[in-house]
Structure formats: C-alpha cells, structure tokens
N, C-alpha and C positions, 0 to 999 in steps of 0.2 A: 786830669790820672786818675780814674777807678781805679779803686781798691785792686793790691795785684793782692794775685790768691796763691795758696802753695805751693810747689813750684813741682808736675810730673812728666815719671815719667813719657809716656804715652796719654796724650786728647783726642779720642775718638768723637768730629765731630756727625749729628744724627744718627739719631732714635731709632729707626727700623730694622728689617733681620739681618739687614749686610753690616751697620755701627755693630750693634745688638751682640751679634755673629762673631766679633772681631774683640771687642771688650768684657765675651765669657774666653774666647782661646785665651786672651793674653791675659783673662787672671786670675788662669793654670802657674803663673812666674812670680818670679818676689819683685812685685813690683807696685812704679804704685801710678793708679790709671783714669783719668775719666773721662767720661763722656758728656756732651756739652748735646740738648735737644730743644730747642727755636721753639714746641706743641710747649703741651701742656699735661702731654703722656707721649714718652713711647708706643709703637706702633699706629702715631695717629697720622697716616699720613698713605702712600704707595703701599705700605706694610696691612693695611690692616681692613683692608679695598682691592681679590682677585679672587683667585680660585681655592691657594690653602693646599693649591698642588704641590706631592714632592716626585715630580719629574724623576724620571731616566737616563735624559739625555740620548738616547730612542734615537729621538728623531733631531737634535742637534748637529748647527756643520763640522764634521771631521776638521781635526786637528784644529779648529780652534781652543780657546784658555776658557769658553762655557763650557763646550763638549768637557774636556778632562774634567769642569769642576764637577759639573755639574754628574757623570759618569760616579768618579772615587767619592761627592760624598752621596752618593745612596746605598751604598750599601752601610752607611753609619747608623743610618733614621734608626732602628730598633733600639738599639746602644742609646743615643744622644737621648730618644724621646721618654726613655726608661733612665736615664735617672734626673732628664728635667721634667719629667711626670707632667710626660705632654700629650697630647691623645695622636694615635697618628694609627692608620687602615691602611693595609694592604689589597686592595680590592683589586688594583691590577684597571687594565685601560682598554679596549677595544675600537678600533680603530675600524668605523662601518667607511665599508665600500660599499653604493648608489646607484655606480652602474662603471660601464665596462673602460671608461677610461681613468676613475677612480682605480678601479682592477691594474692597471698597470701603471700606475702612484704606489698603489700596494708594497711592486717590483724593487721601487727606487728606493724605498722607505724601509722599507727591511736590509737590502745592500748595505743604505748607508748605516740603520743599525746596530749589522755586525761587521762597519766601519770604525765604527764608538765603543765598540767593546759591546755591546748591549747585547747576549747571544744569544739569552731567552727567549727576544721577539722572536712569536714562529704565526707563520701565512693562519690563516681558521678557513674552515669549507661556508657554501651558505646554512646548512644544517649545522656543523657545529656554532655560528654561531646565533642562531634558533634556541640552539640549547641553552645556549646561554644566554642570552635578554630577547625572552620571548614578545616581547612588546619595542620591539624597535623593528621600526622600517619595512613593510612585506616587500619593499622590492633591492631588499638589501643582496643582494650576488660573493660576498663576500664580509672577510674582515681580518685584522693582524690584532695578536695578541699581545699584552705584552704585562707580563704577570705583576712587576714589579713596582709600579708605580700604583703612587700612593697619594690618600690624603690628611691632611693633618689638621691648625686651625695658628694661618700666618700670626695674625693678633697674638696668641697663646703662646709661639712658641718665641717669636716676639721679645714677650714681656717676660716669659721664664728668664731665655739668655743675657740678658739684663740683670731679674734679680739674681741669679749666677752667679753672675759676675759682685754684685752690694751686698752677698751672701760673702766672697773672699774678702772682703778691702777695696771694694771696687766706687767710687762715686759718680752718683745722675746727677744730673743739674738742669732740670728740666724750665721752659718759656726764658732760658736764656741763647737766644739769638746769636751770633756772632760777622760783629760789624766788621774790624779788623784784625789777621794775619801777618805778622814783624817778626824776619827772620835776624835774628842778636846773633850773639855767638854761642855757640853748645843749644844752640836748638832756636823757641818760636818763642815771640807772646799769640794767645788772644785775645782779641778783647770782647766783649758783651755791654752792654747794657749799664748788667750789674758792677762789672767786677774784670781786669786782666788775670790771665793764667799765665804761668810760661809753663813751657813744656820740652822736651826733649823732642818727641815728637809727635805727629800731629798724622791723625788719621778720615780723606774726607769723604765721608760716607753719605752726604747728604744731600740721596739722591736728586733730587729736579734741582733743588735748588748746588750744585755741583762743582760748577760753572761757576756758577758768580763763585762761591769760596775760593777754585781757580784761581777765579782775576782777580782776586786781594792783593796775595802773590806775579799779578801781570801774567801767569798765562792760562794762556787762553789756545790754548792744543784743541780745545772742544767743546764743542759746543752744546746743552739739552734741550733738549722739545721736547712737551706730552703727547700720552698718545694718552687715549678717554677707553677705559672698558666699560661700557654695562651690563651689568644681569640686572636677575629678574632672580628672589632668591620664594622658594615656592613653603606648600604647607607643607610640615609632616605626615598628613595623611597621604601625599601623591608620595614617596619616598620611596615603600616598595619597585616602583615601578623600574628602577635600573639595577642591576647589582656592581655595572664599576662601572668608571667613569665611564663613558663617552662620549667618543671623538671624530671631529669628521677628516677629511683627507682634505694634509691643509693648507691657504694659499704663502702666496710668496712672503708678505710680511706678517699672520698670526698662523699661531695650531688652531687657527679655527674658530667658532661658534661651537660650547663640548656641553655640555649633559653629566652634571659630576654630581657626586652624593657629597655628606657635607659628614666630618664626625657631629655635631646635634640633631639628623637625625631627616631635617632638610633639602629638596635637593636645592640646586644652584642653575643657572642658567647662563652662558654667558662668555665670556664677552664678547663688547665688538671690539673693533682697533682704529680709530680716529685717531688721524695726528692731527693738533692743536695748537695754536702759541696759547695759549693764558692759562697759567700756573694750578689755581688753583682752581679754573670750573669742571667742580665735579658734576652738577647739575645731571639725571638721568633726561630723555629726551625721547619725546614722543617717536620718532622715525628709531634710533635706538632698539628700544624698546622694541618697536614692529621687527628689527631685520634679526633681533634676536630670535622673537618668539615664530618666526617665519622658519628658518636655520632650525632649530630646535623640533622642531614637531617636525619636518623633513626624517632627524634622525630615532624619536620615539612622537610617533602619531598621535597617542591618546594623554602625551602635556596639553594640555590648557592653560596657559599660562599663564591668564587677564584674566581666567576664574580665581587659580589657587595659588595665586602670588601673595606675599604677604605684607610682604616689601621687594625697592627694588633698591639700588645703588652704583658708584659711578670709580670705578679707579684711574691716577690714569703713572702709567712706566714709565718711567727715564728714559727716550731715547739719546743714544749720541748720533752726534754729529760721524763720526768716523765711519763707524757699523760696526761698533763691535765693545766691546766690553775696557774700560779702564783701568785695573789694577796694575801701579811700575811710584813707582816716586817722582815727583815731578819733574822734571828737566830742568821748570827755574829755576825748585825750590826743595831739590833733592831732599831736607826729610818733612817732605811735605807729600804721602803716598796720597793715593785715588782711590780711592773703590771704586769706579765710576760706572754710569752708560750697561748698572745692570739690564735696565729693563724689564718683563716678570720673569725672567727666572731666580730673583734673589733668594730665596726659599731655597732654593734646588740646589746654588751653589755656594748655598751662606759658610755652611760646616767649610769649602775648602778653599774657598777665599779668607777669612779667619786665617788658616794657616799659612798657605803665601804668604801675608799678609806679615805674619809672626815672623816668614822664614828672611823676608828683605828682612825688617827690622836689626836680625841679628843679623845679617848679610852688611849693616850699616856700623855694627858695632853696636848691640843694645844685647844687655848677658840674660840670659833666658836659662834663670839657676830656678827649678821645678818652686814653688810657693808651698815651707814650713806648715804642716797644715789642711794644709786645700783640701778644699769637699764638694764633692761635685756631684752631690743631692741636689738638686733643689726639691723641696718638700712641698705640693700642693694643696690647695687649699681638698677643707675636707664636703666633699659636695652631696649631700641629705638625699639626691635622687640619684643616687650609684649603691646606697645602702640599701642592703638586704636588713629584710623589718628589728634584725637582734643585732646588725652594727646603726639602728637609726635609735632607737633606743638609748647605747650605747653614747651615740653623740650629745641622745636628748641632756642621759643625763647630766652629762657633762658639760656640754651648758644647752641652759635649756629653752636657747634662743634658737638651739635647732626646730622644735615644735613651733614658729612663730613664722608660716608663709606670706614668705610678702609678695615675691611672686610665683601668680598661679598659673601661666604657662608650662614655665619652664623650673616650679620644682624648687624655688632659691631662698632660702633663713634667711635669714635678720645674723647669723652668727656668722654665717659666709660674710655678706657683704660685709661686716668690720674687718673680718680677719683681713679682705679684699683692699680696707683704706687701713689698715695699718703694716702694710706688706710691707718689705723689702726696697719698693716699687709702686707707692702706694697711691689708690684709684683716689682723687678727689672733683671727678664728676660724672654724673648722670653717662653719656658713652663710655670712659673709666672703668668703669662697677660692670655694664654694658659685657663689656669684650673682653671681658674677664670671669666670670658670673653667667649672664645673658637675663639677666630681668628686662626686658623690653628690647629681645630679640624677638617675642615669639609672636604667637597667634594678635594675641590684641598691641603687642607692638608699646609697652609700656601705658595703655590706659588705665588698667588696673593699679598695677605699679610704681606707678615715676613718685606720686607727688610722695611716697612711703620714702622710699629712696630716697625720691628728696630731703627729708626730716630726716634721717639719720643721718645722710651723709655730712648734714648740718649741725647735729649733733657729735654727733663723734672730730667731726674740725672744732667746733666749738665761733662755726659760725652764724649769719642771719640767713636763713633759708635765703634774702637777695644775694650772698655773698657766692653760692652755690653755680652753677652754667654746665650746659651742657654735653659741651665739648673745650671752654678751653675764654678765659674774658674778652663779654662782648657776648656770651652767648645764656646771658639767665636768662635762668626760669623768669622766677619768681621778678620784678623791675619795683616795687613798691608795694605794703601793708594796705588792706580795701580796709577802709575805715568802716565799714558793717564789719568784720569781722573781733573788731574792737568792742564796741558798741552792740550786738545782739547778744540774744541773749538762749542757754539752751532752749530747745519746744521742749514740753512736754510729747511723748509718744503712745 
C-alpha cells in the first residue's frame, strides 16, 4: 500500500474554480485541509478556458440552485476580488435584439431576471443601445441592459483562491490523480499513485471527472459529458470596439456566442456549444471558428476575427445528465459531498457553492471554528506594466530584475516570473507562468519570450532545460541538447 499521509478534516478533489473556492472558504476555519489536483497546476482545465464572466444570474432558470447561487454570489465580487487582489471590471452587459422575435424574447428574459431578484435589468430603446455601443449592427432594434454583469480572470481567481488557502494552512498536492476511495469508520481513505490520504470528509469538485470520482464509491446517480466551447482571442488594437459584454438573445442550450472585453484589454469571441464525448478534446475546429466569426459579426459588423486574432482556444464544460447542479452529499457515501455538473457558471456561483458546502459539513457534525490568525488578504505580484514611473523606479531599486523585461508584448519582468515560480502555488511550467503573468499570451504568442521564460524556470527550479514542460509531464519543450550547441564557438560580430 502507498504511504499513509497525515489525517485531514476535509480533502477536496479538483483544483478548478469550484474546488479552489471551497478550499478558500474552509480555510477561514480551524481545519486541516488538503486539495488534490491531477494536473501540474490549478486552473488547468475548464477554469482556464472560458469567458471569465461573473454573471448576475439574470437569465438563469428561476428557482434553481444555480440561479440562487449566482444571484447570491454577485454582490460579493467587489470584496472578494479586492482581498484576493484579482482584477474585476463591472462593465455591464447589453443583450442585443436584431429582430422582432428577439424583442419579444426580451420580455420573457426581463421577467425572468426580476423573478431571480435581479431588478436592475432594464429595457433599452434602439437609440439608447446605439448611444452605449455605436459599433453594433445597424439592424439593432432594442436591447436589455444588465448593469452588474462583470468580467475577471477565471484562472487568476482560481489561483488566488488556492493561494489564499495555502497561506492560511491548507495544502495543495499537484499531479495527484485519485484512483480509489474507501469509506472507513469516521471518514474515508483517498488513494493516489503517490500515497493514501485519510480524511473525515471528501469534496468531489473534479469537474469533467466528477462522475468517475462518484463511481469509486458506487454512486452512479449522475453522468458528466463535455460541452465544447471555442473562442477567438483578438488583438488589443480592436479592444475599444465595445465597452460592454455584448450578448445575443440566448438559445435553449447556450447563452450564445458573445463579444466580451477581458481584464487584459483583448476581446474574446465565443463560445460555441457542442456536446461531444471525448473529455480530452480541446481542439479548435475550422467549423467552430467559422460559426463564432459569423455570429459575432452579426452583433458587431466591424469585427474581423480572422485578421485580428492572436490565438484561439477551446474549453470543455461539465454537463450533468440530471440537467442541474449536483451539490449535496452522496447517497451512497454521506461523507463524500458532490459539487458537480456546474457547467459554465462555476466562476459565477463559486462563492455561494463554497458557502453551501461549508453548511453541509457543519450539518454533518464538523465544527467550524474561526481559524486563529486567519489572513483574508492574499497579496498579488506587483506588475511592472501597472506601475507609475515612480513606482517602477522603486520596484527596480528593490529588485533590479524588475528592470529586465522578458516579455515585450505584455511587459513582464524577470522579477515577476521569479516570484510566480516561488509563490504559494508555484508556477513550474510555461503555461503556469502564462496564466499568472501573460508572457506568451500577447501578440507574438511567446515567440520572443518563450525561450527566456524556459531558461528562468530551469534556473529557479534547478532543472535541465529538458525538464521544463509547456503544461506538464509529456509536454516538455526541449527533448535533447543539440550537438552543435556543445561544439560551436561564438562568432565575432
């Protein structure tokens, strides 16, 4: 048997935004906590590949757990993002009507918003829409304004949740894939290839794999299938085309293909909503990109995605066979609590999901006493690109590596990269650095900074270049040293 690890009060399976939020919520209490993530980083699956929108819940189905959770979470975002030092912009959203049928649908959506308790949603006349967004389709005939729709970075939020928990005593184990769950007296044994953990309670927040985790205790009450969403990322030069999140009138299976600003200044276009079977298929497709381009140009004709794109990506949302969120103790194993089937609204509902899981644990007998010395603030890395000239001078005086720009597109310094490598949740891959700081996410997509980031990672981690991966084991960038590098001599210039 693998080595037995220390006992924990609660062990969370899954390092996406929901699992990390639960860990963050529970870290407020005097508990022994751990999170297991099978990948090399948190926020490395669904939580890195979505729109980053914090919804109000205006268009959720009234009376559902999803609706209640999103509506309850939205007013908390300003405080949460402040203490976790995560960017948040409350830009608002406009749902655009392009036909009489769309206008008719807006009436039902407005009534639904009010039924959900989102009372600040209001109708816009065509003149009001054009005044707010002059680049919309001239065929626009009205709209809905949703003032509190916001955007953040799902990846940065997930990382911040997890880092805050670690700073308050939680442990995060990366590359730990759960292979077995065994109920025992007073708790459960959780087995990974590296070791076996004992926990009083286990939280199943494994996203696309949450049905597989449930099956480990014989729970087949739900199944998860992936729904693929494909996106364009556009160059920052076209960012000013819109000021709000631009929404189409939704379809029965999706909120539709939207145009949205990002905290970095790019625009994103998407997503598609294609139900597939392969839980690893994150490829973009020509057909998907075509549908995104056509749909978004109907909203904003000035968009030219194929000419202004700097990259594309696809993410998979976890769709539950029951048609709703599964946030409750397993009927087969009461000490296993599911937080599954959250689909695309996991970010939006994550604070309330976490609070509800805490309530379930308390109802199950777990004492939730405040953690002595709890530190709510999680300090973020100071970014040279956001500094004033005086602040930049002070940063460079404190650490001269701030004066060495590694990424020119996104203005990222060596000092920031080194801090990310040694953070509470360390970035040990190129993608991990990109998610936190954006080298490789700009116009040249790592063409300039990639080799430099690789060298810094190798140096700081004490590894050979061949030991540094793009995203995790099996995705190493350098496979072997070139003989020419050993024998060549520097050439005179």
